[in-house]
C-alpha positions in Angstrom: -10.6 -14.7 -8.0 -9.8 -10.7 -9.5 -9.3 -10.4 -12.7 -5.6 -9.9 -13.7 -6.3 -7.0 -15.7 -4.7 -3.2 -14.9 -7.2 -0.9 -13.7 -7.6 2.3 -12.8 -8.6 1.5 -9.3 -7.7 -1.2 -6.9 -10.6 -4.0 -7.1 -11.6 -7.0 -5.2 -13.8 -9.5 -6.0 -16.4 -9.7 -2.6 -19.1 -12.3 -1.8 -21.2 -11.8 0.7 -23.8 -13.9 2.5 -26.8 -12.6 2.7 -28.7 -12.2 6.6 -32.4 -13.4 4.9 -31.9 -16.2 2.7 -28.3 -17.1 3.2 -27.5 -16.7 -0.7 -24.5 -15.6 -1.8 -24.0 -12.0 -3.4 -21.5 -11.3 -5.5 -20.1 -8.1 -6.4 -17.0 -5.9 -6.8 -15.4 -3.4 -4.7 -13.4 -0.5 -6.5 -11.2 1.5 -4.7 -10.1 4.4 -5.6 -6.0 5.3 -6.0 -6.2 7.9 -3.7 -7.9 6.1 -0.7 -5.3 3.0 -1.1 -2.3 6.2 -0.9 -4.0 7.5 1.4 -4.5 4.3 4.0 -0.5 3.6 3.5 0.1 6.8 4.6 -2.2 6.7 7.5 -0.7 3.3 8.8 2.8 4.6 8.3 2.5 8.1 10.2 0.9 5.6 13.0 4.6 3.5 13.2 6.4 4.5 16.5 9.9 5.9 14.7 8.7 7.3 11.8 9.1 11.5 12.1 7.0 12.0 8.5 6.4 10.9 5.2 8.8 12.8 2.6 8.5 13.2 -1.1 10.5 10.3 -2.8 12.8 9.0 -5.3 11.1 9.2 -8.8 12.4 5.8 -10.7 11.6 4.8 -14.4 8.8 2.8 -15.6 11.3 0.5 -16.6 13.2 0.3 -13.1 10.0 -0.4 -11.6 9.5 -3.7 -13.6 5.5 -3.5 -13.2 2.8 -4.2 -15.5 0.0 -2.8 -14.0 -1.3 0.8 -13.1 1.1 3.3 -11.4 -0.5 6.0 -9.1 1.9 8.4 -7.1 0.9 11.5 -4.8 4.9 12.4 -4.4 4.9 10.7 -0.7 3.9 6.9 -1.9 3.8 5.6 -5.3 1.7 2.1 -5.2 1.7 0.0 -8.5 -1.9 -2.1 -8.5 -2.8 -5.4 -10.6 -6.1 -7.4 -10.0 -5.5 -8.2 -6.1 -1.6 -7.5 -5.8 -0.1 -4.0 -5.1 3.1 -3.0 -5.1 4.1 0.5 -2.9 7.6 2.3 -2.6 7.4 4.9 0.7 10.1 7.5 2.1 10.4 8.3 5.1 12.3 10.3 7.9 13.1 8.2 10.8 13.6 9.3 14.3 17.3 9.1 15.5 18.0 6.0 17.9 15.6 3.4 16.3 17.1 0.6 15.1 16.5 0.9 11.0 16.2 -2.2 9.9 13.4 -3.4 12.5 11.6 -0.4 11.4 11.9 -1.0 8.1 10.2 -4.7 8.5 7.9 -2.8 10.6 6.8 -0.7 7.9 6.8 -3.5 5.8 4.7 -5.7 7.8 1.6 -3.3 8.8 1.9 -1.6 5.1 0.8 -5.5 4.2 -1.4 -5.8 7.0 -3.5 -3.3 6.2 -3.8 -3.8 2.9 -4.7 -7.1 3.1 -7.5 -6.4 6.4 -8.8 -3.3 4.9 -9.4 -4.4 1.1 -8.5 -8.0 0.8 -5.6 -7.3 -1.7 -1.9 -8.3 -1.2 1.2 -6.0 -1.0 3.5 -7.9 -3.0 6.2 -5.5 -2.5 6.8 -2.4 -0.2 9.6 -0.7 -0.6 11.6 1.9 1.8 13.7 4.6 1.4 14.9 6.0 4.4 15.1 9.6 3.4 16.0 11.4 6.3 17.1 10.9 10.2 16.2 13.7 12.6 16.3 14.2 16.3 12.7 13.9 17.9 
């Protein structure tokens, strides 16, 4: 289990079993905040119906109600504490897509990518639909 203190990077404990003698090798993987944000951006960009990531509305720290560290590149904000993340993402969508279905897909795919690639849990993924455009 990971330490639940705020960190300067996303942190995941890793146990690797050696091929030679089968003994567990323990360690910690630290992921730079920019990498975490990039993972989310690449995941969202690949979803059909998303035209682009957009600058999103800023929220005050009190409104976020999140006790960990927060990182922001203007398009994606990620809060990290221990092995949990919270993300705010703003997107422009293609006209004609079902926004509720697209939003659920973004939330699901971001959550899966964070879990699969980092072993972390997305406690919330908040989507802001900033614009709708003809494709």
